[in-house]
GUSE-613940 format. One line per 3 residues: number of its first residue (from 1); their letters; for each residue x, z, y of C-alpha. Coordinates in nm, 3 decimals, always signed. Last residue first. Example, Ala and Ser with C-alpha at 12.3 -4.5 7.8 and 13.67 -1.06 7.14 Angstrom:
2) SA) +1.367:+0.714:-0.106; +1.230:+0.780:-0.450 .
***
This chain:
402) SDP) +11.273:+10.807:+10.273; +11.180:+11.149:+10.066; +10.871:+11.235:+10.273 .
399) KYI) +10.736:+10.871:+10.226; +10.708:+10.678:+10.562; +10.978:+10.453:+10.512 .
396) SFA) +10.735:+10.303:+10.141; +10.517:+10.231:+10.441; +10.393:+9.837:+10.300 .
393) ESY) +10.510:+10.001:+9.959; +10.407:+9.678:+9.682; +10.512:+9.438:+9.981 .
390) PQF) +10.284:+9.144:+9.871; +10.393:+8.903:+9.674; +10.505:+8.567:+9.831 .
387) YTI) +10.726:+8.385:+9.584; +10.617:+8.566:+9.283; +10.246:+8.561:+9.393 .
384) GFD) +10.247:+8.234:+9.433; +10.396:+8.078:+9.133; +10.149:+8.315:+8.922 .
381) RRV) +9.847:+8.143:+9.194; +10.017:+7.774:+9.093; +9.857:+7.845:+8.716 .
378) YPL) +9.485:+7.792:+8.798; +9.550:+7.510:+8.962; +9.890:+7.292:+8.919 .
375) LMG) +10.087:+7.349:+9.215; +10.391:+7.465:+8.994; +10.391:+7.126:+8.829 .
372) NFR) +10.461:+6.944:+9.165; +10.175:+6.680:+9.209; +10.155:+6.808:+9.574 .
369) DVD) +10.546:+6.669:+9.629; +10.660:+6.832:+9.982; +11.037:+6.774:+9.874 .
366) HKE) +11.205:+6.747:+10.249; +11.513:+6.928:+10.084; +11.485:+7.061:+9.746 .
363) SFP) +11.258:+7.292:+9.692; +11.367:+7.711:+9.674; +11.093:+7.824:+9.896 .
360) YRV) +10.773:+7.577:+9.951; +10.799:+7.271:+10.167; +10.523:+7.241:+10.411 .
357) SYP) +10.307:+6.942:+10.434; +10.140:+7.055:+10.117; +9.919:+7.302:+10.324 .
354) DAA) +9.802:+7.005:+10.604; +9.642:+7.069:+10.885; +9.722:+7.492:+10.908 .
351) ARE) +10.048:+7.394:+10.756; +10.132:+7.189:+11.012; +9.997:+7.426:+11.276 .
348) WRE) +10.227:+7.749:+11.094; +10.490:+7.448:+11.129; +10.470:+7.415:+11.469 .
345) RLH) +10.453:+7.775:+11.571; +10.753:+7.831:+11.339; +11.048:+7.645:+11.496 .
342) TLR) +11.042:+7.922:+11.823; +10.769:+8.149:+11.783; +10.766:+8.192:+12.182 .
339) CDA) +10.541:+8.479:+12.219; +10.245:+8.585:+12.416; +10.021:+8.345:+12.233 .
336) GVR) +10.105:+8.445:+11.895; +9.862:+8.766:+11.933; +9.543:+8.523:+12.024 .
333) SVV) +9.623:+8.149:+11.812; +9.850:+8.357:+11.542; +9.604:+8.611:+11.521 .
330) RDL) +9.327:+8.354:+11.464; +9.488:+8.200:+11.201; +9.613:+8.470:+11.056 .
327) LAY) +9.169:+8.532:+10.987; +9.139:+8.178:+10.865; +9.423:+8.237:+10.674 .
324) APR) +9.265:+8.525:+10.487; +8.902:+8.317:+10.467; +9.070:+8.069:+10.297 .
321) YDS) +9.197:+8.260:+10.010; +8.919:+8.246:+9.764; +9.002:+8.342:+9.411 .
318) EFP) +9.013:+8.095:+9.150; +8.693:+8.040:+8.904; +8.639:+7.677:+9.063 .
315) FRP) +8.930:+7.543:+9.257; +9.069:+7.608:+9.559; +9.302:+7.523:+9.794 .
312) EFF) +9.439:+7.769:+10.020; +9.681:+8.005:+9.793; +9.939:+7.814:+9.650 .
309) KRA) +9.961:+7.536:+9.914; +9.945:+7.795:+10.167; +10.234:+8.016:+10.007 .
306) SAA) +10.510:+7.768:+10.279; +10.304:+7.903:+10.594; +10.264:+8.225:+10.523 .
303) SDI) +10.615:+8.294:+10.414; +10.765:+8.204:+10.753; +10.469:+8.258:+10.955 .
300) GKM) +10.500:+8.674:+10.850; +10.896:+8.686:+10.974; +10.800:+8.559:+11.318 .
297) LAS) +10.495:+8.676:+11.311; +10.654:+9.067:+11.288; +10.963:+8.967:+11.552 .
294) CVA) +10.601:+8.905:+11.747; +10.453:+9.222:+11.694; +10.768:+9.414:+11.780 .
291) PSG) +10.613:+9.618:+12.024; +10.212:+9.569:+12.035; +10.151:+9.367:+12.363 .
288) PVF) +9.888:+9.133:+12.238; +9.679:+9.314:+11.892; +9.830:+9.299:+11.584 .
285) IKA) +9.784:+9.592:+11.388; +9.413:+9.723:+11.470; +9.273:+9.347:+11.402 .
282) LVD) +9.488:+9.331:+11.080; +9.385:+9.657:+10.961; +8.998:+9.545:+10.966 .
279) PPT) +9.095:+9.230:+10.795; +9.280:+9.400:+10.531; +9.654:+9.289:+10.426 .
276) WLS) +9.687:+9.086:+10.193; +9.754:+8.756:+10.305; +10.041:+8.907:+10.534 .
273) FLK) +10.112:+8.920:+10.864; +10.174:+9.343:+10.778; +10.585:+9.335:+10.642 .
270) EMS) +10.729:+9.281:+10.997; +10.559:+9.624:+11.103; +10.626:+9.818:+10.861 .
267) FVY) +11.050:+9.792:+10.971; +10.963:+9.796:+11.340; +10.797:+10.132:+11.256 .
264) RRI) +11.016:+10.272:+11.030; +11.316:+10.198:+11.324; +11.101:+10.372:+11.585 .
261) QFR) +11.013:+10.734:+11.415; +11.337:+10.779:+11.305; +11.461:+10.746:+11.652 .
258) QAE) +11.247:+10.954:+11.756; +11.371:+11.197:+11.465; +11.738:+11.195:+11.574 .
255) DLV) +11.651:+11.277:+11.940; +11.588:+11.011:+12.238; +11.800:+11.027:+12.533 .
252) KWE) +11.725:+11.165:+12.900; +11.982:+11.077:+13.146; +11.990:+11.226:+13.547 .
249) FEP) +12.236:+11.172:+13.730; +12.545:+11.378:+13.765; +12.746:+11.278:+13.431 .
246) LAE) +12.729:+11.526:+13.124; +13.082:+11.611:+13.061; +13.006:+11.957:+12.928 .
243) RAA) +13.192:+11.909:+12.597; +12.914:+11.965:+12.383; +12.703:+11.756:+12.642 .
240) LSD) +12.943:+11.465:+12.630; +12.883:+11.451:+12.264; +12.543:+11.454:+12.269 .
237) HLR) +12.521:+11.190:+12.530; +12.731:+10.966:+12.347; +12.498:+10.996:+12.011 .
234) AEF) +12.189:+10.927:+12.210; +12.364:+10.591:+12.350; +12.469:+10.448:+12.043 .
231) GLE) +12.131:+10.568:+11.879; +11.939:+10.369:+12.082; +12.140:+10.099:+12.125 .
228) ASA) +12.070:+10.081:+11.738; +11.703:+10.008:+11.881; +11.745:+9.717:+12.058 .
225) ITA) +11.986:+9.611:+11.725; +11.660:+9.665:+11.473; +11.475:+9.455:+11.720 .
222) GIL) +11.707:+9.185:+11.696; +11.760:+9.236:+11.289; +11.386:+9.182:+11.303 .
219) TET) +11.325:+8.836:+11.511; +11.175:+8.794:+11.825; +11.536:+8.692:+12.001 .
216) SYA) +11.370:+8.924:+12.307; +11.478:+9.244:+12.119; +11.856:+9.093:+12.133 .
213) LMA) +11.824:+9.019:+12.470; +11.678:+9.365:+12.539; +11.977:+9.532:+12.420 .
210) LHR) +12.175:+9.329:+12.618; +11.998:+9.469:+12.900; +12.029:+9.845:+12.769 .
207) TEA) +12.395:+9.754:+12.755; +12.432:+9.663:+13.114; +12.238:+9.969:+13.242 .
204) LAE) +12.459:+10.203:+13.021; +12.749:+10.065:+13.178; +12.597:+10.073:+13.508 .
201) RLR) +12.555:+10.440:+13.475; +12.893:+10.513:+13.315; +13.118:+10.406:+13.564 .
198) GNI) +13.359:+10.688:+13.594; +13.626:+10.478:+13.447; +13.666:+10.656:+13.136 .
195) VGR) +13.271:+10.663:+13.098; +13.231:+10.350:+13.167; +13.508:+10.214:+12.919 .
192) ALH) +13.339:+10.435:+12.651; +12.997:+10.237:+12.712; +13.224:+9.887:+12.671 .
189) VRA) +13.374:+9.982:+12.350; +13.023:+10.071:+12.193; +12.864:+9.747:+12.346 .
186) QGT) +13.179:+9.556:+12.199; +13.127:+9.652:+11.874; +12.719:+9.614:+11.888 .
183) LAS) +12.775:+9.272:+12.007; +13.014:+9.188:+11.741; +12.867:+9.354:+11.458 .
180) WRP) +12.555:+9.109:+11.544; +12.798:+8.775:+11.393; +12.520:+8.494:+11.513 .
177) HPI) +12.218:+8.399:+11.255; +12.217:+8.090:+11.026; +11.870:+7.986:+10.929 .
174) SVQ) +11.857:+8.018:+10.521; +11.634:+8.335:+10.565; +11.409:+8.215:+10.826 .
171) GVD) +11.348:+7.920:+10.635; +11.426:+7.542:+10.644; +11.131:+7.280:+10.709 .
168) PDE) +11.213:+7.116:+11.017; +11.594:+6.989:+10.835; +11.819:+6.794:+11.020 .
165) GLL) +11.734:+6.912:+11.361; +11.667:+7.283:+11.199; +12.060:+7.261:+11.124 .
162) AAA) +12.182:+7.152:+11.420; +11.917:+7.431:+11.620; +12.086:+7.708:+11.413 .
159) PSS) +12.446:+7.639:+11.484; +12.363:+7.701:+11.806; +12.191:+7.578:+12.158 .
156) RLL) +11.838:+7.628:+12.058; +11.740:+7.814:+11.782; +11.823:+8.162:+11.874 .
153) EWH) +11.677:+8.220:+12.228; +11.758:+8.518:+12.434; +11.527:+8.654:+12.719 .
150) DFG) +11.516:+8.738:+13.091; +11.905:+8.646:+13.196; +12.030:+8.695:+13.537 .
147) SLK) +12.174:+9.075:+13.451; +12.372:+8.899:+13.139; +12.726:+8.922:+13.338 .
144) GIW) +12.804:+9.295:+13.280; +12.821:+9.200:+12.876; +13.034:+8.943:+12.969 .
141) STD) +13.280:+9.181:+13.091; +13.349:+9.334:+12.769; +13.702:+9.202:+12.725 .
138) VEM) +13.853:+9.328:+12.387; +14.245:+9.474:+12.327; +14.112:+9.795:+12.250 .
135) AAL) +14.214:+10.127:+12.513; +13.862:+10.178:+12.584; +13.813:+10.313:+12.209 .
132) EDL) +14.098:+10.501:+12.191; +14.067:+10.686:+12.491; +13.688:+10.713:+12.360 .
129) RQT) +13.765:+10.861:+12.043; +13.507:+11.176:+11.996; +13.236:+10.922:+12.123 .
126) WEG) +13.374:+10.699:+11.826; +13.280:+10.989:+11.563; +12.890:+10.932:+11.583 .
123) VEC) +12.897:+10.844:+11.237; +13.181:+10.876:+11.036; +13.463:+10.627:+11.198 .
120) EDL) +13.703:+10.448:+10.957; +13.479:+10.117:+10.974; +13.458:+10.142:+11.368 .
117) FTE) +13.855:+10.188:+11.406; +13.868:+9.838:+11.131; +13.666:+9.638:+11.327 .
114) LSE) +13.807:+9.722:+11.657; +14.156:+9.639:+11.502; +13.991:+9.341:+11.326 .
111) PLI) +13.854:+9.166:+11.646; +13.487:+9.155:+11.694; +13.406:+8.837:+11.853 .
108) IWQ) +13.268:+8.728:+12.162; +13.480:+8.439:+12.249; +13.555:+8.308:+12.621 .
105) DEP) +13.923:+8.298:+12.559; +13.883:+8.087:+12.295; +13.735:+7.817:+12.447 .
102) AQP) +13.374:+7.782:+12.343; +13.219:+7.676:+11.985; +13.306:+7.983:+11.829 .
99) PLY) +13.456:+8.016:+11.515; +13.209:+7.967:+11.161; +13.134:+8.250:+10.979 .
96) DDY) +13.087:+8.363:+10.598; +12.915:+8.640:+10.462; +12.629:+8.504:+10.336 .
93) EGD) +12.839:+8.272:+10.168; +12.920:+7.897:+10.312; +12.728:+7.563:+10.377 .
90) PDQ) +12.511:+7.721:+10.635; +12.776:+7.899:+10.785; +12.697:+8.197:+10.961 .
87) WRL) +12.750:+8.221:+11.336; +13.042:+8.325:+11.553; +12.996:+8.367:+11.904 .
84) RPN) +13.060:+8.221:+12.263; +12.827:+7.902:+12.203; +12.556:+8.149:+12.156 .
81) LFP) +12.558:+8.338:+12.432; +12.556:+8.165:+12.770; +12.379:+7.871:+12.639 .
78) GAD) +12.128:+8.127:+12.453; +12.083:+8.402:+12.786; +11.769:+8.182:+12.823 .
75) HEN) +11.629:+8.209:+13.189; +11.276:+8.162:+13.190; +11.077:+8.341:+12.914 .
72) GYE) +11.093:+8.680:+13.033; +11.121:+8.982:+12.864; +10.883:+9.343:+12.841 .
69) PFV) +11.093:+9.648:+12.728; +11.122:+9.791:+12.392; +11.136:+10.143:+12.400 .
66) GKR) +10.906:+10.210:+12.672; +10.849:+10.605:+12.553; +10.468:+10.547:+12.534 .
63) RVF) +10.488:+10.208:+12.379; +10.686:+10.333:+12.096; +10.501:+10.675:+12.099 .
60) NRD) +10.180:+10.486:+12.052; +10.317:+10.240:+11.791; +10.454:+10.528:+11.594 .
57) ALF) +10.075:+10.744:+11.575; +9.948:+10.379:+11.480; +10.192:+10.378:+11.191 .
54) DDL) +10.126:+10.731:+11.131; +9.757:+10.671:+11.059; +9.819:+10.381:+10.804 .
51) HAD) +10.052:+10.579:+10.578; +9.804:+10.628:+10.286; +9.607:+10.365:+10.361 .
48) ISA) +9.833:+10.103:+10.413; +10.009:+10.233:+10.106; +9.669:+10.192:+9.891 .
45) RFK) +9.653:+9.824:+10.054; +10.005:+9.714:+9.887; +9.948:+9.921:+9.566 .
42) DIK) +9.607:+9.727:+9.531; +9.734:+9.373:+9.617; +10.017:+9.420:+9.324 .
39) DTD) +9.763:+9.526:+9.032; +9.483:+9.300:+9.206; +9.724:+8.963:+9.182 .
36) TIS) +9.863:+9.018:+8.824; +9.528:+9.114:+8.707; +9.362:+8.810:+8.882 .
33) SLA) +9.652:+8.568:+8.744; +9.581:+8.670:+8.384; +9.188:+8.632:+8.410 .
30) QAY) +9.231:+8.254:+8.609; +9.492:+8.182:+8.330; +9.219:+8.307:+8.050 .
27) LVF) +8.941:+8.129:+8.176; +9.093:+7.820:+8.239; +9.246:+7.813:+7.888 .
24) FVA) +8.918:+7.881:+7.756; +8.756:+7.595:+7.895; +9.067:+7.374:+7.817 .
21) LAV) +9.007:+7.508:+7.460; +8.641:+7.445:+7.453; +8.642:+7.108:+7.615 .
18) PFA) +8.910:+7.071:+7.338; +8.665:+7.175:+7.031; +8.369:+6.982:+7.191 .
15) AIA) +8.463:+6.666:+7.017; +8.566:+6.804:+6.715; +8.224:+7.012:+6.703 .
12) MVI) +8.027:+6.690:+6.826; +8.221:+6.502:+6.513; +8.112:+6.818:+6.283 .
9) RKR) +7.749:+6.782:+6.373; +7.726:+6.424:+6.343; +7.865:+6.424:+5.952 .
6) KRC) +7.568:+6.694:+5.918; +7.335:+6.484:+6.056; +7.469:+6.167:+5.841 .
3) GGM) +7.446:+6.370:+5.518; +7.083:+6.513:+5.583; +6.975:+6.128:+5.581 .
***
């Protein structure tokens, strides 16, 4: 009798071993994942805590100065600009560009002579060589034809639109962009000709309108281009002032420190639509009408929608990200209502309805396989944090040595 009981205990122990091993594996994997998550999230939030007041002060400054003017939603510059520009080749390297689709006499490009001239100039040196710049063989009259447009849509009437038509889950990183340097290069030629031809006031108004259209693309690069225009103006102003050649009309510009405030605000803003931004901080940052809020949503939605399948479904012992996603849903609904969010609004809503319906980065086209090994419970969070990790220094640009 005693031998039977002993054998029974041995059999039960053997049967229980795989179960105990599985439980250990689950707890170990979750503990390891939690340690990884906590370290990165803590650094992200510590950076926010250290510099949030500086960031909010910068936002107030950008608002007060009207750096990024309001744009409309009725008259799209895309059908005019997009065919005239060179666009990144979606099948090529990062710096491979397709020729414009418009007739050659309408192209908005950066001629080799102009590109070489600007490359050879030190920062602001072009303002000392206005005669040379104005004499470049490039037609900038198109800049004066933009006044009837109140926004610029990149994702229609362009190679980007064609690519999205083939694959609606293309991420922002993979979407081709125009060659922005053609715009910034020709804008400086336009300003130089404004000085030489005595129509600087008109040239300033026209290049500022171009900057507004760049900002209205709701992209980080568009906001950056718009802020770069402020630098062009300031350097030209300071150069003319040094030669006592300022125009008679009132012309106020921002100094270098103020322009840096704008840059660090824009680059920090785009990091904050995140699962790991504390709720109270999200409420302070993402409010209707905040400068660059649409470009920040465009950047954040792309990652957060793709990451949803890694973080929102929850098994026992896994961290619960459902409240964080519910908060991001409210941000998109409340703040995003004032943004076009072309292409990404539909993607966000699709991910909210079914997280597995949106492809994650680096997967094959249209691959939404919910049984992929990367999506296994308890290990998927490690993959998710790898692909969609928080910026360890959300406000690194606010450090004194930045």
